[in-house]
C-alpha positions as CSV (number, residue, x, y, z in Angstrom):
1,M,-8.1,-17.2,2.0
2,K,-5.3,-19.4,3.0
3,D,-2.3,-17.2,2.2
4,L,-2.0,-14.5,4.9
5,S,0.5,-12.5,2.8
6,K,-2.3,-11.5,0.5
7,V,-4.8,-10.4,3.2
8,I,-3.3,-6.9,3.9
9,V,-3.1,-4.8,0.8
10,R,-1.9,-1.5,2.3
11,P,-2.1,0.7,5.4
12,I,-4.5,3.6,5.3
13,I,-2.9,6.8,6.6
14,T,-5.3,9.7,7.0
15,E,-5.8,12.5,9.5
16,Q,-8.8,10.7,11.0
17,G,-6.7,7.6,11.3
18,G,-4.1,9.5,13.2
19,I,-6.7,10.7,15.7
20,M,-8.0,7.1,16.0
21,R,-4.4,5.9,16.7
22,E,-3.8,8.4,19.4
23,L,-7.2,8.1,21.2
24,N,-8.2,4.4,20.8
25,N,-5.0,2.6,19.6
26,E,-6.8,1.7,16.3
27,Y,-5.1,1.2,12.9
28,S,-6.7,1.1,9.5
29,F,-5.8,-1.2,6.6
30,Q,-7.1,-1.9,3.1
31,V,-7.6,-5.7,3.0
32,A,-8.5,-8.2,0.4
33,P,-12.3,-8.2,-0.2
34,E,-12.6,-11.9,0.5
35,A,-10.7,-11.8,3.8
36,N,-12.6,-12.3,7.0
37,K,-12.0,-10.9,10.5
38,H,-10.1,-13.9,11.7
39,E,-7.7,-13.8,8.8
40,V,-7.1,-10.0,9.2
41,K,-6.4,-10.6,12.9
42,S,-3.9,-13.4,12.2
43,A,-2.2,-11.4,9.4
44,V,-1.7,-8.3,11.6
45,E,-0.4,-10.3,14.6
46,Q,2.0,-12.3,12.4
47,Y,3.5,-9.5,10.4
48,F,3.6,-6.7,13.0
49,G,4.1,-8.9,16.2
50,V,1.3,-7.2,18.1
51,K,-1.8,-8.5,20.1
52,V,-5.1,-7.6,18.4
53,T,-8.2,-7.3,20.5
54,Q,-10.8,-6.3,18.0
55,V,-11.3,-6.1,14.2
56,R,-14.1,-4.2,12.4
57,T,-14.5,-4.4,8.6
58,M,-16.3,-2.2,6.1
59,N,-17.1,-2.9,2.5
60,Y,-16.9,0.1,0.1
61,R,-18.4,0.3,-3.3
62,G,-16.2,1.9,-6.0
63,K,-17.3,5.3,-7.3
64,V,-18.5,5.8,-10.9
65,K,-16.1,8.3,-12.6
66,R,-16.4,10.1,-15.9
67,M,-13.7,11.2,-18.3
68,G,-15.4,13.3,-20.9
69,R,-18.1,11.1,-22.5
70,F,-16.6,7.9,-21.2
71,S,-17.6,6.5,-17.8
72,G,-15.9,3.9,-15.7
73,K,-16.0,2.5,-12.2
74,R,-13.3,2.3,-9.5
75,A,-12.9,-1.1,-7.9
76,D,-14.8,-2.2,-4.8
77,W,-12.6,-2.5,-1.7
78,K,-12.7,-3.5,1.9
79,K,-11.3,-1.6,5.0
80,A,-10.4,-3.1,8.3
81,V,-10.0,-1.2,11.6
82,V,-7.8,-3.1,14.0
83,T,-7.7,-2.3,17.7
84,L,-4.5,-3.3,19.5
85,A,-4.0,-4.3,23.1
86,E,-3.0,-1.7,25.6
87,G,0.7,-0.6,25.2
88,E,1.0,-2.1,21.7
89,T,1.9,0.0,18.6
90,I,2.8,-0.5,15.0
91,D,5.9,1.5,14.0
92,L,4.9,1.7,10.4
93,F,2.3,4.4,11.2
94,E,4.5,6.6,13.4
95,V,5.5,9.8,11.7
96,G,8.6,11.8,12.6
């Protein structure tokens, strides 16, 4: 991917993510499936102005869902967990 504006799809805000933020300074994002770790790191550093130390990515398969006799499938997606340098934060995730 050349366009960094399309790398980050949305932040993932969950209870487990809140614990990861407090203990390990880690933030979760849904990213484009074709994005690699270098692109995720560049995009987070560019848009949030922070220093990234580590990026971990996971690919998720979409679940098969049924509505009556019709079945369909949710889209496959990719998650990235980004670890920031000591003292860095992203204000988007702060609640309250």
